[in-house]
C-alpha distance (Angstrom), angle and dihedral (degrees) to the residues before:
residue distance angle dihedral
M1 . . .
Q2 3.80 . .
H3 3.80 117.2 .
L4 3.80 121.0 -156.7
E5 3.78 132.7 -176.8
V6 3.78 117.1 -155.5
E7 3.79 124.8 -171.7
I8 3.80 118.7 -153.5
D9 3.80 125.0 -166.5
S10 3.82 95.4 -156.5
E11 3.79 135.0 67.6
F12 3.84 92.2 -97.7
I13 3.78 145.6 -12.6
A14 3.81 126.3 -140.9
L15 3.76 112.0 -106.8
N16 3.82 93.0 -123.8
D17 3.82 90.4 51.0
L18 3.82 91.9 49.3
L19 3.78 90.0 55.3
K20 3.80 89.1 49.9
I21 3.83 95.8 50.3
C22 3.83 90.1 48.0
G23 3.79 89.1 57.6
L24 3.80 94.1 -118.1
V25 3.84 91.7 121.8
D26 3.80 134.8 20.1
S27 3.81 98.2 -128.1
G28 3.76 144.0 11.0
G29 3.80 88.7 -104.2
A30 3.77 90.4 55.5
G31 3.78 87.8 49.5
K32 3.81 91.0 54.9
A33 3.85 89.2 50.0
L34 3.79 90.1 51.1
V35 3.78 92.7 51.0
A36 3.80 90.7 48.2
T37 3.87 90.2 59.8
G38 3.81 88.2 69.3
I39 3.81 97.1 -124.4
V40 3.78 95.9 113.1
K41 3.81 121.1 93.7
V42 3.81 128.3 -171.3
N43 3.82 115.4 -158.5
G44 3.86 88.4 -14.0
E45 3.79 96.4 -52.1
Q46 3.81 126.4 108.3
E47 3.86 108.1 -103.9
L48 3.83 121.4 -156.0
R49 3.83 97.3 165.0
K50 3.78 102.0 103.8
T51 3.78 96.6 -158.8
N52 3.79 98.1 36.5
K53 3.80 111.2 155.4
I54 3.77 109.8 -107.5
R55 3.75 112.5 -160.1
P56 3.82 133.6 -171.7
G57 3.78 110.2 -75.9
M58 3.79 94.5 36.1
Q59 3.76 125.0 114.2
V60 3.82 126.6 -145.9
Q61 3.76 124.1 -161.5
V62 3.80 126.3 -167.3
A63 3.82 111.1 -158.1
D64 3.79 109.2 -59.4
D65 3.81 90.9 -48.7
V66 3.78 111.8 76.6
V67 3.80 136.8 26.3
I68 3.82 117.5 -168.3
D69 3.82 120.7 -165.2
V70 3.79 111.8 -161.9
K71 3.78 117.5 -147.9
A72 3.77 135.9 176.9
A73 3.76 115.7 -103.4
P74 3.79 112.8 -116.0
E75 3.80 113.1 -94.5
E76 3.73 115.4 -113.0
């Protein structure tokens, strides 16, 4: 299983955009389609809201392939 850590410098990122910046899909639309398949979990629960707000401290899992830990970017 691949494990990724992503830092965001905003309050949240839309789930479909997170999948895009992690390189799991080519576009936000493809991210929405991936979420619609039902294989994406947020904090261990199936997530079907394509633009769910993902905040630092949350974990996203795609099937049994990828786990993404979302962290806050260090303040400058």
